[in-house]
PLY file of the C-alpha trace (Angstrom):
ply
format ascii 1.0
element vertex 69
property float x
property float y
property float z
element edge 68
property int vertex1
property int vertex2
end_header
-4.67 -18.26 -61.92
-4.14 -20.79 -59.48
-1.17 -21.42 -57.07
0.47 -24.13 -55.57
3.08 -24.84 -52.81
6.58 -26.40 -53.53
8.48 -27.66 -50.30
12.16 -28.24 -50.33
13.22 -30.63 -47.68
16.91 -30.61 -46.61
18.69 -33.76 -45.74
22.62 -33.94 -44.57
24.87 -34.69 -47.17
25.44 -36.52 -49.59
21.38 -37.07 -50.03
20.16 -34.25 -51.95
17.55 -32.24 -51.58
13.92 -33.46 -52.05
11.20 -30.97 -53.76
7.50 -32.04 -53.64
4.30 -30.20 -54.60
2.14 -30.32 -51.40
-0.94 -32.27 -52.15
-4.31 -33.99 -50.15
-2.50 -37.31 -50.84
-3.65 -37.79 -54.28
-4.17 -34.37 -56.14
-1.86 -31.44 -55.28
-3.47 -28.75 -53.45
-4.61 -25.58 -55.38
-5.22 -22.25 -53.88
-7.48 -19.12 -55.78
-4.43 -16.46 -54.48
-1.13 -16.11 -53.46
-2.40 -15.07 -50.32
-4.32 -18.04 -49.61
-1.19 -20.16 -50.16
0.65 -17.82 -47.92
-2.14 -18.44 -45.26
-1.50 -21.86 -45.68
2.42 -21.86 -45.24
1.97 -19.64 -41.98
-0.08 -22.37 -40.45
2.24 -25.23 -41.75
5.24 -23.22 -40.10
3.19 -22.70 -37.07
2.61 -26.34 -36.08
4.80 -29.13 -34.65
7.26 -30.84 -37.60
8.95 -33.66 -36.84
11.87 -34.34 -38.60
12.40 -37.26 -40.89
14.99 -39.78 -41.38
18.32 -37.95 -42.11
16.49 -34.47 -42.44
18.54 -31.66 -40.57
15.81 -28.63 -40.75
12.14 -28.09 -41.70
11.14 -27.52 -44.92
11.03 -24.35 -46.82
8.09 -23.60 -49.14
7.59 -21.59 -51.92
4.41 -20.11 -54.13
4.50 -21.06 -57.52
1.47 -20.51 -60.36
-0.44 -24.20 -61.01
0.07 -23.38 -64.73
3.79 -23.19 -64.09
4.15 -26.87 -63.19
0 1
1 2
2 3
3 4
4 5
5 6
6 7
7 8
8 9
9 10
10 11
11 12
12 13
13 14
14 15
15 16
16 17
17 18
18 19
19 20
20 21
21 22
22 23
23 24
24 25
25 26
26 27
27 28
28 29
29 30
30 31
31 32
32 33
33 34
34 35
35 36
36 37
37 38
38 39
39 40
40 41
41 42
42 43
43 44
44 45
45 46
46 47
47 48
48 49
49 50
50 51
51 52
52 53
53 54
54 55
55 56
56 57
57 58
58 59
59 60
60 61
61 62
62 63
63 64
64 65
65 66
66 67
67 68
């Protein structure tokens, strides 16, 4: 089974949250194990993150099975 990561970006009202599957610019990123996906989330959380326009916090990440996309 392969795993993917969904990022949820939160904005100030009235803009709704934006959910997106992390990709390499073309294809969704896939991981062989949940542990690999979790390692990627930890790496993302450790680096500097610059908020986008009207964004109010860092994105949150969720791991899901690739076949559930």
